[in-house]
Each structure stands twice: as C-alpha cells, then as structure tokens.
C-alpha positions in Angstrom: -33.7 36.8 9.0 -32.9 33.5 10.7 -30.8 33.7 13.8 -28.9 30.8 15.3 -30.4 29.9 18.7 -27.9 27.3 19.9 -24.1 27.2 20.2 -23.7 23.7 18.7 -25.4 23.9 15.3 -24.4 21.4 12.6 -26.3 22.0 9.4 -24.4 19.4 7.3 -24.2 16.0 8.9 -22.8 14.3 5.8 -19.2 13.5 5.2 -18.1 15.9 2.5 -14.4 15.0 2.5 -13.3 14.5 -1.1 -11.3 11.4 -2.0 -7.6 12.0 -1.7 -6.0 11.1 -5.0 -7.0 10.2 -8.5 -9.9 7.8 -9.3 -9.5 5.3 -12.2 -12.5 3.5 -13.4 -12.4 -0.3 -13.1 -14.5 -3.3 -13.9 -15.1 -5.1 -10.6 -16.3 -8.6 -9.9 -18.0 -8.6 -6.5 -20.2 -10.8 -4.3 -23.3 -9.5 -2.6 -24.7 -11.4 0.4 -28.4 -12.0 1.1 -28.2 -9.2 3.6 -26.8 -6.7 1.0 -23.2 -6.6 2.1 -20.8 -6.1 -0.9 -17.4 -7.9 -1.2 -15.1 -7.2 -4.1 -13.4 -10.4 -5.4 -11.2 -9.1 -8.3 -11.1 -6.2 -10.8 -9.7 -5.3 -14.2 -7.9 -2.2 -15.1 -6.2 -0.9 -18.3 -2.5 -0.1 -17.8 -0.5 2.6 -19.5 0.2 0.2 -22.4 -3.6 -0.3 -23.1 -3.4 -3.8 -21.7 -6.1 -5.0 -19.4 -4.7 -6.3 -16.2 -6.7 -8.6 -13.8 -6.0 -8.1 -10.1 -7.3 -10.6 -7.6 -8.2 -9.2 -4.1 -6.7 -11.4 -1.4 -8.3 -9.7 1.6 -10.8 -7.0 2.4 -9.5 -5.3 5.5 -12.5 -3.1 6.1 -15.3 -1.3 4.3 -17.3 1.8 5.2 -20.2 3.7 3.8 -19.3 7.3 2.8 -21.0 10.3 1.4 -19.0 12.6 -0.9 -20.8 15.9 -1.6 -24.2 14.1 -1.1 -23.3 11.1 -3.3 -23.5 7.8 -1.3 -20.7 5.3 -1.8 -18.9 2.4 -0.2 -15.1 2.4 0.3 -13.2 -0.8 0.5 -9.6 -1.1 1.9 -8.2 -4.2 0.3 -5.0 -6.2 -0.2 -3.9 -7.7 -3.5 -0.7 -9.4 -4.7 0.8 -7.5 -7.7 4.0 -8.8 -9.2 4.7 -10.8 -6.1 4.3 -7.8 -3.8 1.4 -7.3 -1.3 -0.3 -4.0 -2.1 -2.9 -2.1 -0.2 -5.7 -0.7 -2.4 -8.7 1.5 -1.9 -11.8 0.7 -4.1 -14.9 2.8 -4.2 -18.3 1.8 -5.3 -20.9 4.5 -6.1 -24.4 3.2 -5.6 -26.3 5.7 -7.7 -24.2 5.0 -10.9 -23.2 1.4 -10.0 -19.6 2.3 -10.9 -16.4 1.1 -9.3 -13.1 3.1 -9.0 -9.6 2.4 -7.9 -8.4 5.3 -5.8 -4.8 6.1 -6.5 -3.1 7.9 -3.7 -1.0 10.8 -4.9 2.1 9.3 -3.3 1.6 6.1 -5.4 1.5 8.1 -8.6 5.0 9.6 -8.1 8.1 7.8 -9.2 10.2 6.6 -6.2 12.6 9.1 -4.8 11.4 12.1 -6.8 9.5 15.1 -5.5 6.1 16.1 -6.7 7.3 19.3 -8.3 10.6 21.1 -8.4 10.5 24.8 -8.1 13.2 26.8 -10.0 14.4 30.0 -8.3 
C-alpha cells in the first residue's frame, strides 16, 4: 500500500477545468507564424436558419494554452464586430484533432431578461 510522505502532494498538474458553456464547431481561417504562434483571422458558423455567417476577428486580446482532461488546446479571447456591435468571443483550438470551436457562454444563450429556468411550486 502506498502512503503519502509529504503534506503538499499534487498528483495532477494539468488544468482539468471544463469549458464553461456550449461549444459550436466552426471553420476558422488562421495565421501561423514561423515560431508556431497561432492567430485566428476570421471564422464561419452556421446560424439557426442554416445560413453560413462569416465573422471577422478585429482583435485577439490574449491566448493561452490549456489542457482539458488531458487534451491540449489553445484558447483565444477575441473581439469581433457583429451587426455593428463589438462582441467578446472565446475560440478554442484543439491540437490533436485540428478542430476549432466557438465557446458560447451560458449567459449568452439565454434571451435577454429571462431566467434560465422557472420553477413552479
């Protein structure tokens, strides 16, 4: 039987926080520098009417390497102009599958001014 010998043991050093929200698969046009840095330029996504929308990214605020349950990925915090309004977006790129996703925050999925769920009593 193994017994811990130290008081500050950390067996899992990877970030296992799951993404907060729903992931929607997107087609992303990106630029990769000679040093390997990735920069998303624009992406395409199908809307609820089955129409493909093209969204141009105006600014990448920051990016960071993340690991979700052992799966390496890059997360990009970006700004885009949609219908004349500046919108903050989170894009994720998973290196093992070479797939891009738009992370929709749960608050963005709800209609304005309505609660997530009404409980009848």
